[in-house]
N, C-alpha and C positions, 0 to 999 in steps of 0.2 A: 617724649610723647607719653601721655598718660595711658594707664592700663585700659581705661574705658574706650579711648579712641583706637588703641591698637586692636582691642577685641572687636570694635565695630568694623574696622577695615578687614579683619580676618573674615568676619561674617559676610561682608559685602563680596570679598573675593571668592569665598566659598559659594555664595549664591550664584555669582557670575559663572563659576566653574560648573556648578550644577546645571545652570541654564544652557551653557555651551555643550556640555556632554548630553544633556537631555535633548537639545536640539538636534545633535548629531545622531543620537539613537533614533529619535522620531523620524528624521529624514531617512535614515537607513532602513528602519524596520517598519514604520507605521504610515508611510505615505503611499499613495496608489502606485503600483508598479506593473500594470498589465497593459498590453498593447493590442488586444483583440477587440473586435467590434461587437461580437455576440454577447449576450447577457451572461452566458456560461458556456464553458467548453469542458470536455473530458480529455485528460492526457493519460497515456498508457506507458507504464514503466515495465519493460520486460524482465522476467526472472533473470538473475545474475547481473543486472546493471549495476554499475558503480556511479559515483557522483559525476564523473565526466560525461557519462552517457545521459544522465538526467539533465545536465547543462545543454547538451545538444537538443534534447527533446523540448526543453523550455524556450529555445531560441525564438520560436514563432509566437510566444505567448507573453514574455516579460520584456519590459522596457529596459531595465538596467540589471544586468546579470551580477555586477559587483555587489549590489545591495543584497541579492539572494545569497551570494557567497558569504557575505558577513553574517547574515542571520543563520544560514546553515551551519557555519563554524560555531557560532554562539550556542546553537541548540544541538550540536553534535549530529546533525543530519548528514553532513558530508561524509561521515564515517559509518553511517547506519541507514543506508538507502533501503526503502521498501518497494517491492514490486507490486503492481496492481493497477487499478483504474481509479483516477483521482479527479475530483471536481474542482475546477477553478472558476471563479466568478469575476465579472468585469469590475475593475476598480480595487481589486484585492491588494493589500499591502504585502511587502516581502515576508513579513511575520506570518500573515495569514496564508500565503502561498506555501511556505515551508510547513506550516501546520497541516494544510490540506494534503500535502504529499505524504502524510502519515495516516490519513483516513481513507482506507480502501473502500471503495463504493461497491456494493453488491450488484451483480448483473442479473436482471430478470430475463432468464433465457427461455425462449419459446421455440417450439418446432412443430409443424403440422404440414399437411398437404404435400408430403414428399412422395415421389414416385419410386425412387431407388435409393439404396442405402448410401451411395457415394454422394448424392445430392444432399442427403440428410447430414452427413459428416461435414460437408461444405457449409451448410446452414449453421451448424453448431460452431464450427471453427470461426465463423464470421463474428461470433459473439463472445468467445473466450480465447484465451492464449493458445492452448494446444491446437496444432494444425491438423489437417485431414490425414496426414501420414501417421501421426501419433494416435489419432482416434481409430483409424483403421486397424493399427497394430494392436490396440487394446481390445477392440470388440470383435475382431475376426480371427483372433488366434485360436488354436485348437482347444486349449485348456478352457478358455472362456466359453466357447461354444458348447463344449461337452458338459461343463458344469451346469449350464442353463438349458440343456436339452435342445440346442439350436444347431443350425448349420448355416453356411454362407448364403443360401438361398432365402432363408426365412429370418435372418438375424434382425431385420427391421422390426419384427414383432416384439422385440425386447423393448422398444421405445414407445412408451405410452404418451400420446400428445397432451401436453399440459404446459404450464408455466413453472419453471424452477428457478430457484435462487442459488447462485454460485458467486464466488469471487472470480474476477476475470483471470487471475493467475492461478486458478485451480490446476492441479496436476492431472494428467490423464487418469492416473490411478485413483485419485480422490473423486474425479468425475464419475468413473465407472462404479466406484463403490456406492456413491449416493444414488445413482440411477438403479443399481441393483436393489437397494432398499426400497426405492419407489416402485419397482417392478413387483417385488414381493408384497409390498403393501397393497398395490392394485389387485394382484391375484390372491385375494384373501380366501378364506375357507368357503365363503358363499359362492364366489365366482368359480373356484376350482370345482366345487360340487356340481355346479350347473354344467360346466364343460364335461366333466366325467359322465354326467347323465346323458349327454349328447354323444358320448363316445368320441370326443374330440380333445385334443391337447390345447393348451393356451395358444400355441403358435398356429394351430389349425383354425381356432376360433378367430384369431386376428386375421388370417388369410381370408376366410369367408367374409369377415366384416369389411375387408377392403373391397370386395366385390359388391357387397350390399351397399356400402357407402357410395360407390361409383354408379350403381344402378339408379339410386334415388337420392335427391337432395332433401327430400322431405323426411325429417326425423320421425314423424308420427307414422310413416308408412314402412319404415325399415323393419319392424318386427314381422310384418306380413310378407315382405320380400324375403326375409331371412327364412321364414317358414316354408316358402316355395323351394328354396335351395336345399334346405334340410330334408324336405320330402323327396326331392330328386336323389339326394345322396343315399337316403334309406332304401330307395328302389334301384340303386345302381344305375341311374339315368345320368347321362352327361349334363352338366349344369347349363351348357349353352348360353353362357354369359357374354354378351357383346364386349363389355369392358376388358375381358381377358384377351379377346381377339385384338383389340386396339393395342393393348400392352404388348402382345406378341409381335405385332406389325412394327411398333416402335423399336422393340429390342432387336428384331431381325434386321431392320434397316439402320439401326444405331442412330436413329433420328428421333430424339425425345421431344422435339418441338413439333412433330408431326400432328396435324389437326385432322381428325377423322370425324366428320359430322354424321356420316351414315356408313354403316358396315355393309359392304357389298358381298354378294354370294362368293366371289372369288376369294375375298378375304378370309372366309371361313375355312379355306383350305390351307392356310399358312401352317407350315410345319413347326410346331413349338409345343413344349410341354405346358405352356401357359394357355394354349388354345383349348378351351373347355368344350368346343364343338367336336374336336377329334379325340379328346381324352376324357375318360370318366374320372370322377374324384376331383379333389382340390388341386389347383396348380402347385408348384414346388414352394412358393412363398407368396407373400402379399404383393398386389399390383399397385398398392397405394397405401398411405398411412391413414387408416380410418380414424374417425374421432370416437370418443367414448360411447356416444349414443349408438353407433353402428355396432361396436363390440357388445354392448349390453343387449342390443336387438337380437344378436345371434344367441346370446346366452338365455334370453327370455323371449323366444320367438312366439308369434301368434300361431296357435294351433288350428289348422284347417286342412283341407284336402286339395288345395290348389297346387297345380303342377306347372302352370303357365302364367305368364303376364306380359303385357304389351303397353307401351306408352298410350295414354288416353289423349284423345283429341278434343275431349270436352272439359277435362279437368287438367290443364297443363301442369306438368311437373309430377302428376300422379299416374297410376297405371290401372289398367283393367285386368282382372284375374279370372282364370278359368280352370276348371278341373278336367274338362274334355278338350281334346286336341282340335276337333272340328269347331267347337265354340271359340277356341283361341284363334283359329284361322279367320273367322269372321271379323274379330277385333283387329287382327293384324292387317287384314285387307283394308279396313277403314283407315287405319294408320298409314298404310302404304299410299293410299289415294291422297291423303293430306300431305305426306312428304313430297309426292310427285308435284304437287301444286306449289311447293316451296322452291322448286327448281334447284335443289341441291345437286351439285356435280359429284359429290362424294358423300 
């Protein structure tokens, strides 16, 4: 056989081998290997997982695990598993899946509208890996509370409602460290100076803001409402804030789903440090997680002489304000007549 023919056959055989190997690789690594119907799904790999754990997690998402095994072996993923939150898209190949399992997707963590700190921890734990037990241990230990001038009643004031970015597998310590930085960033020199001028600590500002937030949903009215409560505090008058009574009723009954549309006279007698009809000064801690507009309303209150306010029957959502108690009684009577017509049982 001539040299040219031999060379030609070698070339042909080589091309065939390349085609076979290429086809094998393409089949293993680059053909679709998903079996979910959604356009995209997130999978979560807990801290400390090994490759066998990942295989169990992928059971509901991949069509052929052997293909994943082959790619994972080729790319050394099977010995270098990453914890985190990972995005898989419909129709992904095994190669793309393994690559995706190395791309930890940040979590946009948000929390607001919480009434008590344990609900807050549950809300946070639903978005990142650390559970409520670990969060509670971090944020309610004596050292943390002392360092930040807080206690177990007002620890919620450490949490400024906002959107934060974390990796799902963030450690409790890393989470606390970043929130501490955000807390200090929020309480900048300007806000601290305003709080000091009011003779309030940041935690006290937050507590009063929680009452202001509950009293009015109208952000433009909050500075005026804050001004009323600050006037009362300065005169050592009880705040007499209905939202604190509602909070006390919920806490005393341990029924946080309790709906109170109307505070009755007997409700005002509930024995609780949160009942600002029976106690002067601020309650021990916030009754709600206020938004930033409520916090800033307390820090920059409207200056006036009002000591009373009552819901308006003419401008729903807003209030009528008074400096004189008799004047306030007239507005309150008008509101009481309106409420009576609504046939509220409570």
